C-alpha positions as CSV (number, residue, x, y, z in Angstrom):
1,M,68.7,-40.0,-3.5
2,A,65.4,-39.9,-5.3
3,Q,65.1,-39.0,-9.0
4,A,62.5,-37.8,-11.5
5,S,62.3,-36.4,-15.0
6,I,59.8,-34.3,-16.9
7,P,59.4,-33.3,-20.6
8,V,60.7,-29.9,-21.6
9,D,60.7,-27.9,-24.8
10,L,64.1,-26.2,-25.0
11,F,62.7,-23.7,-27.5
12,N,60.4,-22.4,-24.8
13,P,62.4,-20.2,-22.5
14,G,59.7,-20.2,-19.8
15,Q,60.0,-24.0,-19.6
16,V,63.8,-23.8,-19.3
17,F,63.5,-21.2,-16.5
18,A,60.9,-23.3,-14.9
19,C,63.2,-26.3,-14.8
20,L,65.6,-24.2,-12.7
21,G,62.6,-23.3,-10.6
22,F,62.1,-26.9,-9.7
23,L,65.8,-27.2,-8.9
24,E,65.7,-24.2,-6.6
25,A,62.5,-25.2,-4.9
26,V,63.5,-28.8,-4.3
27,D,66.8,-27.7,-2.8
28,Q,64.8,-25.8,-0.2
29,L,62.4,-28.6,0.4
30,L,64.6,-31.7,0.4
31,G,68.1,-30.5,0.1
32,G,70.9,-31.9,-2.1
33,A,69.3,-30.8,-5.4
34,R,70.9,-31.8,-8.6
35,G,69.7,-31.5,-12.2
36,G,70.4,-31.5,-15.9
37,F,69.0,-31.5,-19.3
38,G,69.0,-34.4,-21.7
39,W,68.1,-34.6,-25.4
40,S,69.9,-37.6,-26.8
41,S,67.7,-40.4,-25.5
42,P,64.7,-41.9,-27.3
43,E,62.5,-40.0,-24.7
44,G,63.5,-36.7,-26.3
45,E,64.1,-33.5,-24.4
46,R,63.8,-33.9,-20.7
47,F,64.9,-32.3,-17.4
48,Y,66.3,-34.7,-14.8
49,L,66.1,-33.8,-11.1
50,S,67.3,-35.5,-8.0
51,A,67.4,-34.6,-4.3
52,N,67.9,-36.1,-0.8
53,G,65.5,-38.7,0.5
54,D,63.1,-41.1,-1.1
55,A,60.4,-38.6,-2.2
56,N,59.9,-37.9,-5.9
57,P,61.4,-34.4,-6.1
58,V,59.0,-33.1,-8.8
59,Q,56.0,-34.4,-6.8
60,A,57.3,-32.9,-3.6
61,V,57.5,-29.4,-5.2
62,L,53.9,-29.7,-6.6
63,E,52.5,-30.9,-3.3
64,C,54.2,-28.0,-1.5
65,L,52.7,-25.5,-4.0
66,A,49.2,-27.0,-3.7
67,S,49.0,-25.7,-0.1
68,A,51.2,-22.7,-0.6
69,R,50.4,-19.2,0.7
70,V,51.7,-16.1,-1.1
71,F,52.6,-12.9,0.7
72,S,54.2,-9.6,-0.4
73,V,57.2,-8.5,1.7
74,I,57.7,-5.0,3.1
75,P,60.3,-3.5,5.5
76,D,59.2,-2.4,9.0
77,G,57.6,1.1,8.9
78,V,56.7,1.1,5.2
79,E,53.1,1.7,4.1
80,L,53.1,0.0,0.7
81,S,50.4,-2.7,0.5
82,T,49.0,-5.3,-1.8
83,E,45.9,-6.1,0.2
84,K,43.6,-4.5,-2.4
85,W,44.7,-7.3,-4.7
86,N,44.0,-9.9,-1.9
87,V,47.6,-10.6,-1.2
88,A,48.5,-10.4,2.5
89,I,51.5,-8.5,3.8
90,R,54.5,-10.0,5.6
91,T,56.3,-7.2,7.5
92,L,60.0,-7.8,8.1
93,G,61.5,-7.3,11.6
94,A,63.6,-4.2,12.2
95,D,66.8,-6.3,11.9
96,E,65.8,-8.3,8.8
97,P,67.3,-7.2,5.5
98,F,65.0,-6.2,2.6
99,P,66.2,-8.0,-0.5
100,M,66.1,-5.1,-3.0
101,R,66.0,-1.3,-3.3
102,L,62.6,-0.2,-1.9
103,P,60.2,0.2,-4.8
104,E,58.0,3.3,-5.2
105,S,54.8,1.2,-5.7
106,P,53.5,-2.2,-4.6
107,E,54.0,-3.6,-8.1
108,K,57.6,-4.7,-7.5
109,L,57.4,-5.7,-3.8
110,P,59.0,-9.2,-3.3
111,A,56.7,-12.2,-3.1
112,L,57.1,-14.9,-0.5
113,I,55.8,-18.4,-1.1
114,E,55.3,-20.4,2.1
115,C,54.3,-24.0,2.2
116,D,54.4,-27.0,4.5
117,S,57.0,-29.6,3.7
118,R,56.7,-33.4,4.3
119,S,58.7,-32.9,7.5
120,E,56.0,-30.6,8.7
121,S,58.4,-27.6,8.7
122,V,57.5,-24.4,6.8
123,V,59.5,-23.8,3.6
124,S,59.8,-20.2,2.3
125,L,60.7,-19.4,-1.3
126,L,61.4,-15.7,-2.1
127,V,60.5,-14.5,-5.6
128,D,62.0,-11.0,-6.3
129,Y,63.7,-11.2,-9.7
130,W,61.6,-8.2,-10.9
131,G,63.3,-5.9,-8.3
132,D,66.7,-6.1,-9.9
133,S,68.1,-3.5,-12.3
134,T,71.4,-3.3,-14.2
135,S,72.2,0.0,-12.6
136,A,71.6,-1.1,-9.0
137,T,72.6,-4.7,-9.0
138,G,74.2,-5.4,-12.4
139,R,71.5,-7.9,-13.3
140,D,68.8,-7.5,-15.8
141,N,65.4,-8.1,-14.1
142,V,63.9,-9.9,-17.1
143,K,60.6,-8.2,-16.3
144,F,58.4,-8.6,-19.4
145,W,55.1,-7.6,-17.8
146,A,53.8,-4.1,-17.1
147,G,50.4,-2.3,-17.0
148,S,47.3,-4.1,-15.7
149,G,46.6,-1.3,-13.3
150,G,49.9,-1.8,-11.5
151,L,49.1,-5.5,-10.7
152,P,51.9,-6.6,-8.4
153,G,54.2,-9.5,-9.0
154,A,53.0,-11.1,-5.8
155,A,49.3,-10.9,-7.1
156,R,50.3,-12.5,-10.4
157,L,52.0,-15.3,-8.6
158,S,49.1,-15.8,-6.3
159,G,46.6,-15.8,-9.2
160,A,48.6,-18.3,-11.2
161,L,48.7,-20.6,-8.2
162,D,44.9,-20.4,-7.7
163,L,44.3,-21.4,-11.3
164,V,46.1,-24.8,-10.9
165,R,45.9,-25.5,-7.2
166,E,43.4,-28.3,-7.6
167,V,45.5,-30.1,-10.3
168,L,49.0,-29.6,-9.1
169,T,49.4,-32.9,-7.3
170,S,48.2,-34.9,-10.4
171,S,50.5,-33.0,-12.8
172,G,53.9,-34.6,-12.0
173,A,54.3,-36.5,-15.2
174,D,54.1,-33.4,-17.4
175,P,53.6,-30.2,-15.4
176,F,54.4,-27.8,-18.3
177,S,51.4,-29.1,-20.3
178,V,48.9,-27.9,-17.7
179,S,46.9,-25.0,-19.2
180,S,44.1,-22.7,-18.0
181,P,42.4,-19.5,-19.1
182,Q,44.8,-16.8,-17.8
183,S,44.2,-13.1,-18.0
184,N,47.7,-12.1,-16.9
185,S,51.1,-13.7,-16.5
186,F,54.8,-13.0,-16.2
187,R,55.0,-13.5,-20.0
188,F,57.5,-16.4,-19.8
189,D,55.6,-19.0,-21.7
190,W,55.1,-17.6,-25.2
191,R,52.4,-20.1,-26.1
192,R,50.0,-17.6,-24.4
193,D,51.2,-14.4,-26.0
194,Y,50.5,-12.7,-29.3
195,I,51.2,-9.6,-31.3
196,P,47.9,-8.2,-32.6
197,I,49.3,-6.9,-35.9
198,D,50.7,-10.4,-36.6
199,A,47.6,-12.2,-35.4
200,G,45.3,-10.0,-37.4
201,F,43.1,-9.0,-34.4
202,S,43.3,-8.4,-30.7
203,P,41.6,-10.6,-28.2
204,N,41.2,-7.5,-26.0
205,D,38.6,-6.3,-28.5
206,H,36.5,-9.5,-27.9
207,K,36.4,-9.6,-24.1
208,G,34.1,-12.3,-22.9
209,A,34.2,-14.2,-26.2
210,I,37.9,-15.1,-26.3
211,S,40.0,-16.2,-23.3
212,M,43.8,-16.5,-23.6
213,V,45.0,-19.9,-22.4
214,G,48.2,-19.8,-20.3
215,F,50.4,-22.3,-18.6
216,P,50.4,-21.3,-14.9
217,I,52.9,-23.9,-13.6
218,V,55.4,-22.7,-16.2
219,E,54.9,-19.1,-15.0
220,I,55.2,-19.9,-11.3
221,M,58.2,-22.2,-11.6
222,A,60.0,-19.8,-14.1
223,A,59.6,-16.9,-11.6
224,I,61.2,-19.1,-8.9
225,G,63.9,-20.2,-11.3
226,L,65.2,-16.7,-11.9
227,S,66.0,-16.3,-8.2
228,N,69.7,-17.1,-8.8
229,A,70.1,-17.1,-12.6
230,R,69.2,-15.0,-15.6
231,P,69.4,-15.2,-19.3
232,K,72.0,-12.8,-20.8
233,S,70.6,-9.7,-22.3
234,S,72.1,-8.4,-25.5
235,I,74.0,-5.1,-25.4
236,G,72.0,-2.1,-26.5
237,T,68.6,-3.8,-26.6
238,K,65.8,-5.0,-24.3
239,F,64.4,-7.2,-27.0
240,E,67.0,-9.9,-27.3
241,Y,68.3,-12.4,-24.7
242,R,70.5,-15.5,-24.8
243,Y,70.2,-18.7,-22.7
244,S,72.0,-22.0,-22.7
245,V,71.4,-25.5,-21.3
246,I,74.0,-28.2,-20.5
247,E,73.6,-31.9,-21.2
248,I,74.1,-34.7,-18.7
249,D,75.7,-38.0,-19.7
250,D,72.9,-40.0,-18.1
251,S,70.3,-39.6,-15.3
252,D,72.8,-40.7,-12.6
253,H,75.3,-37.8,-13.4
254,V,73.3,-34.7,-12.7
255,F,74.8,-31.3,-12.0
256,E,75.0,-29.1,-8.9
257,P,72.7,-26.0,-9.2
258,L,75.6,-23.6,-9.7
259,F,76.4,-25.1,-13.1
260,L,72.9,-24.8,-14.4
261,R,72.6,-21.3,-13.1
262,A,75.8,-20.3,-14.9
263,A,74.9,-22.1,-18.1
264,L,71.5,-20.2,-18.3
265,G,73.4,-17.0,-18.7
266,G,75.6,-18.5,-21.4
267,A,78.7,-19.4,-19.4
268,D,80.8,-22.2,-20.9
269,C,81.0,-24.8,-18.1
270,G,82.9,-27.3,-20.0
271,F,80.0,-29.6,-20.7
272,P,78.0,-30.2,-23.9
273,K,75.5,-27.4,-24.3
274,R,73.0,-25.8,-26.6
275,D,72.6,-22.1,-27.0
276,F,69.4,-20.2,-27.9
277,V,68.4,-16.6,-28.7
278,M,65.0,-15.3,-27.8
279,L,63.6,-12.3,-29.5
280,L,60.9,-10.1,-28.0
281,A,58.5,-7.4,-29.2
282,K,55.9,-5.1,-27.8
283,P,52.3,-6.4,-28.0
284,G,51.1,-2.9,-28.8
285,K,52.6,0.5,-29.8
286,Q,51.8,2.1,-26.4
287,S,52.5,-1.1,-24.4
288,K,55.3,-1.3,-21.9
289,D,55.0,-5.1,-21.9
290,R,57.4,-7.3,-23.9
291,C,56.5,-10.7,-25.2
292,I,58.6,-13.5,-26.7
293,T,58.0,-13.8,-30.4
294,K,60.8,-16.1,-31.7
295,V,63.5,-18.5,-30.4
296,I,66.4,-19.5,-32.5
297,E,69.1,-22.1,-31.7
298,E,72.6,-20.9,-32.4
299,T,74.8,-23.3,-34.2
300,R,78.3,-24.0,-33.1
301,E,81.2,-24.5,-35.5
């Protein structure tokens, strides 16, 4: 099995979600994915990833994304479309299941990432976390974005990919540090976000003069990472979530995906772990968006 590791800031929820995104993606690409977090070595906080074969698993994912195509998915006979946002439609066959309750608008249509693997087969990654709801599926959708003229999730994903497509294959050593001016995002990486009343001004009042710098690889991989795992929302509020990470003994003893997925939601898997609380706020009084404003590590007695 091949192994790789990348730096991660555990106080950045988007980066933690993105680590699980690498895990999910490499499991589809190479199979046999295993992963885990480490913070006790001189290298500092890192995410360790292994998979079948000889290919560097992080590099394999980035190479896949460099040539990826993004579609929105609709059931047969449905007229919803994302083509006005330059995102092509993939229509399911009559016998193919649609992965969520049919949305009323294109905003929440699932996204499908297709890319060519090293074995020359087509690999598909479905991104549809935003279609969940606690009432319909029992899972919080962790959808922090809204507005922007109904910009669909698939368009946000496609736009983020286009921002970094040319540098993906050279970013394997530290993918979460890759930045780019970014006008919209999934709001997972809080380095881009701001609360105008706290900042003292709003960049929206200075369009053309100020560009918000985002971290598109974090946003892309975090969206993939929430396919099978979610942070735990606090009861009675949409502005507080908890997430956890589990520690490996060394890079040769990494975990199967199910342990990392469960740990993200705060489950006690019997391994050393760290627990975090992320707090959110609205970036404006009338905004339906939520952005991460603070992350606190919970201490264990």
